[in-house]
C-alpha positions as MATLAB code, in Angstrom:
seq = 'QLQLVESGGGLVQPGGSLRLSCAASGFTLGGYAIGWFRQAPGKEREGLSCISFDGANTHYADSVKGRFTISRDNAKNTVYLQMSSLKPEDTAVYYCAARSILITLCTLSKTWFTSWGQGTQVTVSS';
ca = [
      95.190   20.784  104.792;
      91.980   22.161  104.856;
      91.059   25.393  103.763;
      88.257   27.858  102.627;
      88.751   30.870  100.441;
      86.260   33.354   99.621;
      86.179   35.549   96.555;
      83.970   37.879   94.610;
      84.026   40.913   97.279;
      84.564   44.480   95.916;
      82.988   48.210   95.396;
      79.182   48.203   94.716;
      76.769   51.272   94.588;
      73.976   50.998   97.101;
      71.034   49.022   95.387;
      73.511   46.846   93.604;
      74.423   42.998   93.389;
      77.150   40.851   94.378;
      77.892   37.006   94.301;
      80.371   35.852   96.724;
      81.644   32.059   96.654;
      83.505   29.894   98.992;
      85.803   27.406   97.395;
      86.977   24.440   99.528;
      90.384   22.841   99.237;
      92.088   19.587  101.069;
      88.418   18.388  101.671;
      84.940   18.230  100.161;
      82.121   20.052  101.445;
      79.599   17.655  100.959;
      79.566   16.472  104.599;
      79.573   20.147  105.814;
      77.406   22.642  106.929;
      78.405   26.296  105.619;
      78.088   29.730  107.477;
      78.681   33.066  105.918;
      79.417   35.991  108.773;
      80.549   39.509  108.343;
      82.538   41.789  110.719;
      82.633   45.672  110.318;
      85.436   47.415  112.125;
      84.666   47.840  115.914;
      81.874   45.170  115.644;
      81.453   41.860  116.331;
      81.266   38.942  113.759;
      77.527   38.601  112.717;
      76.135   35.595  111.419;
      74.202   36.116  108.236;
      72.920   33.001  106.557;
      73.576   29.183  106.788;
      73.103   26.191  104.856;
      73.119   22.026  105.890;
      75.142   19.884  104.534;
      72.378   18.430  102.047;
      71.039   21.994  101.061;
      67.646   21.018  102.399;
      67.939   23.761  105.400;
      68.699   27.503  105.185;
      68.603   30.331  107.821;
      69.071   33.863  107.384;
      69.671   36.914  110.014;
      66.800   39.380  110.049;
      69.174   42.211  108.511;
      69.681   40.208  105.318;
      66.327   38.329  104.914;
      64.768   38.368  101.581;
      68.118   40.415  100.172;
      70.717   37.538  100.608;
      70.419   33.667   99.154;
      72.955   31.109  100.229;
      73.289   27.900   97.905;
      75.900   25.462   97.352;
      77.047   23.305   94.366;
      78.769   20.337   96.010;
      80.071   19.127   92.736;
      82.121   22.411   92.334;
      82.956   22.152   95.948;
      81.624   25.771   96.565;
      79.214   27.645   98.349;
      77.548   31.059   97.353;
      75.958   34.107   98.920;
      73.856   35.891   96.357;
      73.802   39.457   97.739;
      70.958   41.931   96.208;
      69.773   45.529   97.250;
      72.895   46.170   99.062;
      72.794   48.902  101.635;
      75.913   50.999  103.128;
      75.381   49.229  106.343;
      76.342   45.871  104.280;
      80.028   47.088  104.157;
      82.273   44.556  105.883;
      84.458   41.638  105.699;
      82.706   38.666  104.786;
      83.738   35.391  106.029;
      82.482   31.805  105.076;
      83.086   29.115  107.603;
      82.410   25.312  107.942;
      81.464   22.299  110.263;
      81.314   18.587  109.656;
      77.890   17.450  110.767;
      76.090   14.373  110.201;
      72.548   15.522  110.445;
      70.561   18.453  108.305;
      70.977   21.460  110.359;
      72.889   24.577  110.643;
      73.212   27.513  112.987;
      74.295   31.165  112.579;
      76.558   30.879  115.646;
      80.198   31.684  115.367;
      81.410   29.402  118.035;
      79.571   26.529  116.351;
      81.822   26.550  113.109;
      85.411   24.769  113.179;
      87.188   26.181  110.087;
      87.217   29.636  108.612;
      88.510   31.615  105.393;
      90.436   34.457  105.357;
      87.530   36.963  104.316;
      86.703   39.241  101.313;
      86.057   42.976  101.667;
      82.700   44.017  100.471;
      81.978   47.752  100.345;
      78.840   49.420   99.489;
      79.188   53.116   98.372;
      78.199   56.125   96.088;
];
């Protein structure tokens, strides 16, 4: 059974940092591109960052560029999103997503991914 599980969310003050993890069960992430998305109440799911299956290519949305960093550790079957300089507008449920792919690319389109985790809440507030 294919499963993605996000963890690491919580409450943080503006300017603080969090590291989110996306762990895979039932399959290995080595052949998958991974994306991070977020969704605030009443808003569409927003693509934040993605990483190709081999880690060679990454993309970031303008809203998080320079503040968030995506990385992967295939030996641990885990992808990370390091978030710094957090702002109240970063408050949302954060999701990771996966797609099996044979070439070194990824996109920030939610429709491109085929498997999704359950999400983890990130709240940025003083």
